C-alpha positions, -999 to +999 in steps of 0.1 A: +002+152-233+020+162-265+054+153-250+041+119-239+025+112-273+058+120-291+078+098-266+052+070-271+054+071-308+092+071-307+097+043-282+067+019-282+045-003-303+018-007-276+009+013-245-010-001-215-033+024-199-035+014-162-053+025-130-056+011-096-088-002-082-097+000-045-080-032-037-047-021-053-053-043-084-042-029-117-070-025-143-058-018-178-063-018-216-036-021-242-036+005-270-019-001-304+004+025-319-021+037-345-044+049-318-019+065-294-030+101-303-067+094-297-063+076-264-037+099-249-060+128-255-094+112-248-085+083-225-096+047-224-131+035-216-140+010-188-171-001-170-179+026-144-178+002-115-143-010-123-129+006-092-151-017-071-151-052-085-150-079-058-123-105-057-145-129-075-157-103-100-189-098-081-207-065-086-229-065-055-211-036-039-211-016-071-248-022-076-256-011-040-237+021-043-251+027-078-286+023-065-281+047-037-260+073-055-277+081-088-271+118-082-233+113-083-233+094-116-227+058-104-252+044-129-243+007-133-247+009-171-222+038-176-185+040-183-155+056-167-127+072-187-091+065-176-071+096-185-033+093-185-013+111-159+016+133-173+050+121-163+041+084-156+049+069-190+075+040-186+086+008-203+068-024-192+093-046-173+081-080-185+088-073-221+122-091-219+125-105-254+118-071-271+096-087-297+073-058-291+081-025-275+055-021-248+050+009-225+026+017-197+011+049-184-008+055-151-043+069-152-069+085-130-106+079-136-135+102-146-172+096-153-176+094-190-211+108-192-203+140-173-165+144-172-167+145-134-138+130-116-143+097-098-134+109-063-132+073-051-101+067-072-073+057-047-046+076-065-066+108-065-074+103-028-037+100-021-028+130-042-054+151-024-037+144+009-003+151-005-016+184-017-031+192+017+002+185+033+020+208+009-005+236+017+008+233+053+044+238+041+055+201+042+063+173+018+062+137+027+094+117+020+088+080+023+096+045+013+081+010+016+097-023+028+080-048+005+078-084+017+067-112-006+071-150-010+084-169-040+068-203-045+068-229-073+042-218-098+026-253-099+030-268-064+030-235-044+059-249-024+081-221-011+116-219-027+132-225+007+118-236+040+144-228+067+139-196+086+176-197+095+181-185+059+173-150+069+202-127+057+220-159+047+247-151+021+245-185+005+207-181+002+212-147-014+236-162-039+212-191-046+184-167-056+205-139-071+193-149-107+158-139-099+165-112-073+189-093-095+166-098-125+138-082-105+160-053-093+175-045-128+141-046-144+125-024-117+153+001-121+148+000-159+112+012-153+125+040-131+118+023-097+149+027-075+158-001-051+180+003-021+183-032-007+171-068-011+174-098+012+159-131+022+135-127+051+123-146+081+096-169+066+095-197+042+104-185+007+102-149+019+122-119+005+122-082+011+129-053-012+134-018+003+128+010-021+146+043-023+126+071-005+106+094-028+088+127-023+050+128-025+029+103-044+059+089-064+065+061-038+029+049-041+032+048-079+065+029-076+051+003-052+019-002-072+040-008-104+066-029-086+042-055-074+029-060-109+064-061-123+076-086-097+047-110-104+055-108-142+092-114-137+087-143-113+066-161-139+095-160-163+115-180-137+086-205-133+078-191-099+049-172-084+054-140-063+028-138-035+019-106-016-012-118+003-005-116+040-005-153+050-006-181+025-005-210+049+005-222+083+041-210+081+062-190+103+056-154+093+034-131+072+040-105+044+041-070+058+046-036+041+063-013+066+059+023+056+088+046+065+081+083+063+092+117+074+083+153+066+105+179+048+099+216+050+091+233+017+108+266+007+140+263+027+174+249+020+184+247+057+168+228+085+146+209+061+140+178+083+107+185+101+108+155+124+142+164+139+150+189+166+184+186+183+170+205+213+139+184+215+132+154+237+148+124+221+159+146+193+123+148+180+105+180+170+070+191+181+059+184+146+069+148+150+051+144+183+020+160+169+022+137+138+025+107+161-004+120+181-025+119+149-014+084+140-022+071+175-056+089+176-067+072+143-049+039+149-079+016+148-095+032+117-061+031+099-060-006+104-090-011+081-070+006+053-036-008+061-049-044+067-078-045+042-084-082+038-098-109+059-065-128+057-046-098+070-058-104+105-038-136+108-008-112+110-019-088+137-015-092+175+015-114+170+052-111+175+068-083+154+033-071+142+010-044+156-008-052+188-014-017+204-013+019+194+021+025+210+053+040+197+089+037+207+125+046+198+138+018+175+113-006+190+101-034+167+075-044+193+055-012+186+031-002+158+051+030+152+089+025+154+107+058+155+143+061+143+163+091+154+198+084+142+205+118+126+186+148+111+181+131+077+175+097+093+148+107+117+116+090+105+086+069+116+083+033+105+046+025+105+043-013+109+006-013+103+004-021+065+003-057+053+015-069+020-021-069+008-026-032+013-031-006-015-001+017-013-021+048-024-046+043+004-018+036+030-002+069+019-035+087+020-047+075+055-012+081+070-011+117+058-047+123+068-041+111+104-008+130+106-024+162+094-051+159+121-022+158+146-006+189+132-037+210+128-052+202+162-019+197+181-030+163+192-011+150+223+014+122+219+017+097+247+052+089+260+072+062+242+066+026+255+092+011+278+121-007+262+127-034+269+092-045+279+097-063+312+073-075+339+078-043+359+075-020+328+044-038+315+024-022+343+036+012+331+026+003+296-009-008+306-015+025+324-009+043+292-041+028+280-031+022+243-058+011+219-059-025+210-055-034+173-087-047+157-086-085+156-109-090+126-117-071+094-153-066+106-140-049+138-117-027+118-145-016+095-166-006+125-136+014+137-134+031+103-172+040+103-168+055+138-139+077+129-157+107+115-125+125+107-110+097+085-144+091+068-147+128+059-111+131+048-110+101+026-145+108+013-178+094+025-186+078-009-152+061-010-157+048+026-192+035+017-178+018-014-149+003+006-170-010+034-195-026+010-167-043-009-152-056+024-185-068+037-190-088+005-155-102+010-163-113+045-195-130+033-174-150+007-154-164+036-183-173+058-173-200+082-136-190+082-119-178+114-085-161+115-078-178+148-079-212+130-053-227+108-071-256+092-058-264+057-092-260+040-098-226+056-064-212+044-070-228+010-103-208+007-084-176+015-056-184-010-082-190-036-097-156-030-066-134-027-034-151-039-036-144-077-050-109-076-031-092-048 
């Protein structure tokens, strides 16, 4: 940490110590310059259950886990220590006026009483899967397509309401002041952006991030969401990532594009590509797809983790079944095979409300199962899907996407491999949190679009996610 301490003292007046909770919400404390040395070495103290606050600050899930898990130091009266992660110090994007020089560093969490790691920490869970994959000789190379909506901060009215504005040059020009501000500030933080555009729904935009190796892309996405929220407020707007904010045309997704690269070789590094293979895909790619398809239903609980997410699924352009296809937007897994370096899988499972660390973790976990156990991959779905080809598709017996959060949680509990791989205690914590969330929305139904129901969901999710 000596290098980070020296950099902090040179560049910043304050440092924000930040970690992600299970929902993907940033939890942090700001440390003044006079205390940099102490906090960089010893970390910042938080309530031990900070990973598992409910959306309304409820502690029910924490208390239940605490009561059952005394042996693993989940005492409800204790603290956690957020220790900074080397290499993650960066400027805070929202500090535009430079009155104060504010930085931020990412942290992982430990039990203060024992020094034991909190194994339920989402970043740690993701990092473990990245390390597992590296032990097999591969690195994940991936990117996110982040969809979000910009609305008036007071009225919540979307900044435009014509879906014909998708890709519109005039619409792009109209919103360049905020979009270019967002992009320039993200890049100042070290988050590289490839493209930005207006999207299909009211007030909706998309940012595609430059692919990164390993956990870096999850770090970038976690930080980017917080940055975008802060920057939007300076334009008197609110950036919204929750999946569906009202009865409008489309939802916020978070497509996850990923491929594998071989470690230790300069030639033939693209593990999903094989020019001699069927469709130009390697056996590694087919086995990886086999894992994603095997664990499809459990993955949905992680990739669509809120009650509101299930307004997106089983609809046009969103996951319906556990199928895959070449450049097929109608499938959950869209495979691109344009060239060796552009052969990758677009997982269309994640919603805008998902935690990028957990998306990364569960995707790698499922893929590794495919690699290690040579799981079979079904044939690609017919394209285009016609009346005659639909019979072929039905005979493939794909799994149906869970239609509610409760159904997805059951699928997670039943998937013993995913439970073991992500960690039994994490899954217990996750399910308790989600059950409490469902209880807060008693009487709501994702099949219904009544104004008052959607208002309850906005009240629960909009400002935090």
